[in-house]
N, C-alpha and C positions, 0 to 999 in steps of 0.2 A: 896537187902541187908536189913536186919533188923537193928534196933538200937543196938541190942545185939552184932552184928558182926562188928559194926563200930569201927574203931580205928584210931589213928593218929600215925605217925611215924616221927622220926628224922633221917636224913641220915648223915653218917660219911664216908668220904673217907679213906679207910684203905689200907695198903699194907702188903704183906707177904714177909718176908725176909728169905731166905734159905742160909745156909752156908754149903759148901761141902769142903772136904779136899782130898788131893792126895799126893803121894810121887813121886818125880822125881829125877833121877840121872843126875847130871850135869858133863859132861866130863871136866877134868882138862886140859885146853888148854890155849894158849896165850890170848884168849878172856877174861879170868877171872883172869889172873895173873898180878901182878904189881911188878916191881923191887923196892926194898927198898934200903935205904942207906947201903953201905957196900957190895952191889952186891948180896944180898940174894933176894929171891922171896917170895911173899906171895899172898894170895887170895885177890882180889879186891872185897870186900863184895857187893858193889852196882852192879858191873858187874855180880857177881855170882847170885844175886837175880834177876836181869833183865833176865839172861839166863834161870834160873829156870822157871820164869813166861812165857817166850817164849816157852820153852819145854812143859809146862803144857797145851798148846793149842792143842797138838797133839791128834788126835781122839782115840788113844789107851791108853791114860792115864786113870787110874781107879779112878774115882771120887766117893766118898761115902758121903752121907748126914750126916753132923755132928749135925746140929740143925736147927730149923725153929721157927719163931715167927711172930705174927701179931702185928702191931703197927699202930697208927693213921698216915695217910700220912701227911707229912709236908705242902703240898699244898692242901687246902680245896677249892673246886670249885663245881659249879653245875654239875649234871650228864650230860655227853655228850650225844648227840642224838643217837650215835651208841653203847651205853653201856646199860646194864640192871642192875637194883638194885634188890638184893634179899630181899624180904619182908617176914620175918620169920613168921609173924602172918598169912598171907594169904597162902603162899606157903608151910608152914610146918604143917598146921593144917587142911587142907582140906576145908578152908573157901573160896577158890577162886570161 
């Protein structure tokens, strides 16, 4: 390595966050119904959401990527021995 190709690097622990969305149909059953005053029935919103989340784990649910972004990881730590760090200077420019 010549002095021209020497560089120093700083490492940052980053994470990629991906959001996906799906639509699920929740059957109207006693599992999500609540009896109100006066004998009428309504939807228990918390139970409805819990059931929708449970249904969404089914392998046939069609998930679509909504968005993704990269952000600094909230826990900065040394690079673990079983991980590799991408060095853009050496790996992207043929300087390896």
